[in-house]
C-alpha positions as CSV (number, residue, x, y, z in Angstrom):
1,X,24.7,-68.6,21.4
2,X,25.7,-65.4,22.4
3,X,24.7,-62.5,19.8
4,X,27.9,-60.4,19.0
5,X,28.1,-57.0,16.5
6,X,27.8,-57.6,13.2
7,X,30.3,-54.7,12.7
8,X,33.2,-56.7,14.1
9,X,33.5,-58.9,10.9
10,X,35.6,-58.2,8.4
11,X,34.1,-58.9,4.6
12,X,36.1,-62.0,4.5
13,X,35.0,-63.5,7.7
14,X,31.2,-62.6,7.3
15,X,31.9,-64.3,4.0
16,X,33.3,-67.5,5.3
17,X,30.5,-67.6,8.3
18,X,27.9,-67.5,5.8
19,X,29.2,-70.5,4.0
20,X,29.5,-72.4,7.1
21,X,26.0,-71.4,7.6
22,X,25.0,-72.8,4.0
23,X,24.5,-69.4,2.6
24,X,25.8,-68.3,-0.5
25,X,28.8,-66.6,-1.0
26,X,27.4,-63.4,-2.6
27,X,25.2,-62.7,0.4
28,X,27.8,-61.0,2.1
29,X,28.5,-58.1,-0.2
30,X,24.9,-57.6,-0.1
31,X,24.5,-57.1,3.8
32,X,27.5,-55.0,3.9
33,X,25.8,-52.9,1.2
34,X,22.9,-52.5,3.5
35,X,25.1,-51.7,6.5
36,X,27.8,-49.3,5.2
37,X,26.6,-48.0,2.3
38,X,22.2,-48.0,3.2
39,X,23.1,-48.1,6.5
40,X,20.1,-49.6,8.0
41,X,19.6,-50.4,11.4
42,X,17.7,-53.4,11.2
43,X,18.0,-56.5,9.5
44,X,14.4,-56.9,8.6
45,X,15.3,-53.9,6.2
46,X,17.5,-55.8,3.8
47,X,14.9,-56.4,1.5
48,X,16.9,-58.5,-1.1
49,X,17.9,-60.9,1.7
50,X,15.7,-64.1,1.9
51,X,13.6,-64.6,5.2
52,X,15.9,-67.5,6.2
53,X,19.2,-65.5,6.1
54,X,17.7,-62.5,8.0
55,X,16.4,-65.1,10.8
56,X,19.7,-66.3,10.8
57,X,21.4,-63.0,10.9
58,X,18.8,-61.7,13.7
59,X,19.5,-65.0,15.9
60,X,23.3,-64.3,15.4
61,X,24.3,-61.0,15.6
62,X,22.7,-57.3,16.8
63,X,23.2,-54.1,14.4
64,X,23.0,-51.6,17.6
65,X,24.3,-52.2,21.2
66,X,25.3,-48.8,21.8
67,X,22.9,-46.6,23.6
68,X,22.8,-42.9,23.6
69,X,23.5,-41.9,27.2
70,X,24.4,-38.3,26.8
71,X,25.4,-36.1,23.8
72,X,26.9,-32.6,24.0
73,X,27.3,-30.2,21.6
74,X,29.9,-27.6,21.5
75,X,29.5,-23.9,19.9
76,X,32.6,-25.0,17.3
77,X,30.3,-27.8,16.1
78,X,32.4,-30.7,18.1
79,X,30.1,-33.2,19.4
80,X,30.6,-35.8,22.0
81,X,28.8,-38.8,22.7
82,X,28.4,-41.1,25.9
83,X,27.2,-44.5,24.9
84,X,26.1,-47.4,26.9
85,X,27.3,-50.6,26.0
86,X,25.4,-53.6,26.4
87,X,27.3,-54.7,29.8
88,X,26.3,-51.2,31.3
89,X,30.1,-49.9,30.8
90,X,30.2,-46.5,29.4
91,X,32.8,-45.2,26.7
92,X,32.8,-41.9,25.3
93,X,32.9,-41.0,21.2
94,X,34.0,-37.6,19.9
95,X,32.8,-35.9,16.5
96,X,35.2,-33.1,15.7
97,X,35.0,-30.5,12.6
98,X,37.8,-29.4,10.6
99,X,38.2,-27.6,7.1
100,X,39.4,-31.2,5.7
101,X,36.4,-33.1,6.9
102,X,34.6,-34.6,9.8
103,X,36.8,-36.9,12.3
104,X,35.7,-39.4,15.0
105,X,37.7,-40.2,17.8
106,X,37.0,-43.5,18.8
107,X,37.6,-45.6,22.3
108,X,39.4,-49.0,22.1
109,X,38.9,-50.0,26.1
110,X,36.9,-49.7,28.7
111,X,38.9,-47.6,31.5
112,X,42.7,-47.4,30.9
113,X,45.6,-49.2,32.8
114,X,48.5,-46.9,31.3
115,X,48.1,-44.6,34.2
116,X,49.3,-41.3,32.9
117,X,49.2,-38.5,35.7
118,X,47.6,-36.0,33.5
119,X,45.0,-38.0,32.3
120,X,41.0,-38.3,32.7
121,X,40.8,-41.5,30.7
122,X,43.0,-43.2,33.3
123,X,41.0,-42.0,36.0
124,X,38.6,-45.4,36.2
125,X,40.9,-48.4,35.3
126,X,40.9,-50.6,32.5
127,X,37.3,-53.0,33.0
128,X,37.9,-54.9,29.1
129,X,38.9,-54.4,25.7
130,X,35.9,-53.3,23.3
131,X,35.5,-55.9,20.5
132,X,36.2,-54.6,17.4
133,X,32.5,-54.4,16.6
134,X,31.8,-52.1,19.4
135,X,34.7,-49.9,18.2
136,X,33.5,-49.8,14.6
137,X,29.4,-49.3,15.9
138,X,30.9,-45.8,17.6
139,X,31.6,-44.5,14.2
140,X,28.3,-46.1,12.7
141,X,26.4,-44.3,15.6
142,X,28.3,-41.1,14.9
143,X,27.3,-41.5,10.9
144,X,23.7,-42.3,11.8
145,X,23.2,-39.2,13.7
146,X,24.8,-37.2,10.7
147,X,22.1,-39.1,8.6
148,X,19.3,-38.0,10.9
149,X,20.4,-34.5,10.5
150,X,20.1,-34.4,6.6
151,X,23.0,-32.4,5.6
152,X,24.7,-35.3,3.6
153,X,27.7,-35.4,5.7
154,X,30.3,-38.4,5.9
155,X,32.4,-39.3,8.5
156,X,36.1,-38.6,6.6
157,X,38.7,-39.3,9.1
158,X,39.3,-41.6,12.3
159,X,41.6,-40.9,14.9
160,X,41.9,-43.6,17.4
161,X,42.8,-41.6,20.6
162,X,39.7,-42.0,23.1
163,X,39.7,-44.0,26.3
164,X,42.2,-46.8,26.6
165,X,45.7,-48.0,24.9
166,X,45.0,-49.3,21.3
167,X,47.7,-51.2,21.0
168,X,46.9,-53.1,24.3
169,X,43.8,-54.3,22.4
170,X,46.0,-55.0,19.1
171,X,43.7,-58.0,17.5
172,X,40.7,-56.1,17.5
173,X,41.9,-52.7,16.5
174,X,43.4,-54.4,13.4
175,X,40.1,-56.0,12.5
176,X,38.4,-52.5,13.0
177,X,41.0,-50.7,10.4
178,X,40.3,-53.7,8.0
179,X,36.2,-53.1,8.2
180,X,36.6,-49.3,8.0
181,X,39.4,-49.3,5.4
182,X,37.4,-51.9,2.9
183,X,36.1,-50.1,-0.3
184,X,32.8,-52.0,0.0
185,X,32.3,-50.5,3.4
186,X,32.9,-47.1,5.1
187,X,35.6,-46.7,2.7
188,X,38.0,-44.4,4.7
189,X,41.2,-44.2,3.4
190,X,44.2,-45.4,5.2
191,X,45.8,-41.8,5.0
192,X,42.8,-40.6,6.8
193,X,43.2,-42.6,9.8
194,X,45.7,-42.3,12.9
195,X,46.0,-44.3,15.9
196,X,48.0,-43.2,18.8
197,X,49.9,-45.4,21.8
198,X,51.4,-44.3,24.7
199,X,54.4,-46.4,23.5
200,X,54.5,-50.0,23.7
201,X,57.3,-50.5,21.7
202,X,56.8,-54.3,21.3
203,X,53.5,-53.3,19.4
204,X,55.0,-50.6,17.0
205,X,57.7,-53.0,15.8
206,X,54.3,-55.2,15.0
207,X,52.4,-52.2,13.4
208,X,55.2,-51.5,11.6
209,X,55.5,-55.1,9.9
210,X,51.8,-54.8,9.2
211,X,52.7,-52.4,5.9
212,X,49.9,-50.0,6.4
213,X,49.6,-46.4,5.2
214,X,47.7,-45.5,8.6
215,X,49.2,-42.6,10.7
216,X,51.1,-43.4,13.9
217,X,51.3,-40.8,16.6
218,X,53.3,-41.1,19.7
219,X,52.6,-40.1,23.2
220,X,55.8,-39.0,24.3
221,X,55.3,-35.7,26.8
222,X,58.6,-35.4,28.0
223,X,62.3,-35.8,26.5
224,X,63.9,-37.5,29.5
225,X,63.3,-41.1,31.4
226,X,63.3,-39.2,34.7
227,X,60.5,-37.1,33.8
228,X,58.3,-39.0,31.2
229,X,58.2,-41.8,34.1
230,X,57.3,-39.2,36.7
231,X,54.4,-38.3,34.6
232,X,53.9,-41.8,32.5
233,X,54.1,-44.9,34.3
234,X,54.4,-46.9,31.0
235,X,57.9,-45.6,30.8
236,X,59.1,-47.8,33.3
237,X,58.1,-50.8,31.1
238,X,59.0,-49.0,27.7
239,X,61.5,-46.4,28.6
240,X,63.1,-44.2,25.8
241,X,66.0,-46.9,25.1
242,X,63.3,-49.0,24.1
243,X,60.9,-46.7,22.7
244,X,63.2,-44.9,20.5
245,X,64.7,-48.2,18.6
246,X,61.1,-49.1,17.8
247,X,60.4,-45.8,16.4
248,X,63.6,-46.0,14.1
249,X,62.5,-49.4,13.0
250,X,58.9,-47.8,12.1
251,X,60.5,-45.0,10.1
252,X,63.0,-47.3,8.4
253,X,60.4,-50.0,7.6
254,X,57.3,-47.5,6.4
255,X,59.4,-44.3,5.6
256,X,56.1,-42.5,7.1
257,X,56.1,-39.6,9.1
258,X,55.4,-40.0,12.8
259,X,53.8,-37.4,15.0
260,X,54.8,-37.1,18.6
261,X,52.3,-35.8,20.9
262,X,53.6,-33.4,23.9
263,X,51.2,-32.0,26.2
264,X,52.4,-29.0,27.9
265,X,52.2,-29.0,31.7
266,X,53.1,-25.5,33.3
267,X,56.5,-25.6,35.1
268,X,56.6,-29.5,34.8
269,X,57.7,-30.2,31.0
270,X,57.6,-26.5,29.3
271,X,60.6,-25.1,29.9
272,X,63.3,-24.1,27.2
273,X,65.7,-27.0,28.5
274,X,63.0,-29.7,27.8
275,X,62.3,-28.1,24.1
276,X,66.1,-28.2,23.5
277,X,66.2,-31.9,25.2
278,X,63.2,-32.9,22.6
279,X,65.0,-31.5,19.9
280,X,68.2,-33.5,20.8
281,X,65.9,-36.8,20.9
282,X,64.6,-36.2,17.6
283,X,67.1,-34.9,16.1
284,X,68.5,-38.1,13.8
285,X,64.8,-38.4,12.6
286,X,63.5,-35.1,12.3
287,X,62.9,-35.3,8.4
288,X,60.2,-37.7,9.6
289,X,59.0,-36.1,12.5
290,X,56.2,-33.6,13.6
291,X,55.6,-32.6,17.1
292,X,52.0,-32.0,18.1
293,X,52.1,-29.5,21.1
294,X,49.0,-30.0,23.3
295,X,47.8,-27.0,25.7
296,X,46.8,-28.7,28.6
297,X,42.8,-29.2,29.6
298,X,42.5,-29.0,33.3
299,X,41.1,-32.3,35.3
300,X,39.6,-31.6,38.9
301,X,41.3,-34.7,40.0
302,X,44.7,-33.8,38.4
303,X,44.7,-30.2,39.8
304,X,48.7,-30.8,40.6
305,X,48.8,-29.8,36.8
306,X,47.9,-26.5,35.2
307,X,48.0,-25.4,31.3
308,X,51.1,-23.5,30.6
309,X,51.1,-19.8,29.6
310,X,50.8,-18.6,26.2
311,X,54.3,-17.5,26.4
312,X,55.8,-20.4,27.6
313,X,53.9,-22.5,24.5
314,X,55.4,-20.0,22.3
315,X,58.9,-20.1,23.6
316,X,58.7,-23.9,23.3
317,X,57.5,-23.8,19.7
318,X,60.2,-21.6,18.4
319,X,62.8,-23.4,20.2
320,X,61.8,-26.7,18.2
321,X,61.4,-24.8,15.1
322,X,64.9,-23.0,15.3
323,X,66.6,-26.5,15.7
324,X,64.6,-28.0,12.6
325,X,61.6,-30.0,14.4
326,X,58.5,-29.6,12.8
327,X,56.0,-29.1,14.8
328,X,52.3,-27.0,15.5
329,X,50.4,-25.8,18.3
330,X,47.0,-28.2,18.5
331,X,43.7,-25.9,18.0
332,X,41.4,-26.6,21.0
333,X,37.8,-28.0,20.1
334,X,35.1,-28.8,22.6
335,X,36.2,-26.8,25.5
336,X,32.8,-26.0,26.6
337,X,31.8,-29.9,26.8
338,X,34.1,-31.8,29.0
339,X,37.2,-31.3,26.5
340,X,39.4,-33.5,28.0
341,X,38.9,-37.6,27.3
342,X,37.2,-39.3,29.4
343,X,35.9,-36.6,31.4
344,X,32.6,-36.8,30.2
345,X,32.5,-40.9,31.3
346,X,33.8,-40.4,34.6
347,X,31.0,-37.3,35.7
348,X,28.3,-39.6,34.6
349,X,29.6,-42.5,36.6
350,X,29.7,-40.2,39.8
351,X,26.5,-38.8,38.9
352,X,25.2,-42.7,38.6
353,X,26.9,-43.4,41.6
354,X,25.2,-40.4,43.9
355,X,21.4,-41.7,42.5
356,X,22.2,-45.2,43.6
């Protein structure tokens, strides 16, 4: 039997599995306490389990499958981890420090097929989806890192914005949410979790029906189909005529504010004209909209793009605000350590190929 990550099981799933194996129901809560409260890294450390139960767990699951390949630390406190999976694939996870807490950005796929022309994550095509356990384990590894530092710090916020399209790995993403949100587990509040999608309209409908308080962000990056298709291939499958009704459904169903991410590319989508078009596009939902303006992090392989000037960013911001669209300019973090998502992974793969 092939082992899998124990972090991939919700408490309900673990309980059912234990009962099927002839174990007592209460063992599930004990195991979760060891995993998420005491945060042990070996089944043998679970002292109140009988030897038979420990052996069963060891034969069926692993706790640690991710191995640290590279750890980059920024002057601003950001830490970027490059993890190697059991099959040798590489993924990135980032710890960011904010005044409201410690936030971890997790990856959901090995590579990405969305094909945004400005993005480092899509430089390497999707190899496979991550399991729910592999996504949870990213957070646990970061938390173990914090535990070793010994400052009694805890991961408090999650953003699902790393490599890959989360809504293209929907079932595993949902199990991941159930595990980290469970009060008997990591107990990370739904309102402290944000998931970002490039605009898979059909999954936005599904997500709205989940009736969760998890925050939703949509990577928009352009206010018209022509421009959005130019920089985001996904717009061919989900043009604005499909995307916007899905967003309207989400807003009506949840009454929760949605964030629109907008990377500013010099002389591409950063003119006052695009700002006005964006304000018009969002005018009927501005009471529940927030636009996150993102200065572009240059990527060597996408040298057709440059960062917008400070003047252009300010004018774009002011144009939106004057038209009643709430917005802000994202504060950069980790700019001295391969800031663009996917950059570290891409560089490491190139190094490995060069060595071989």
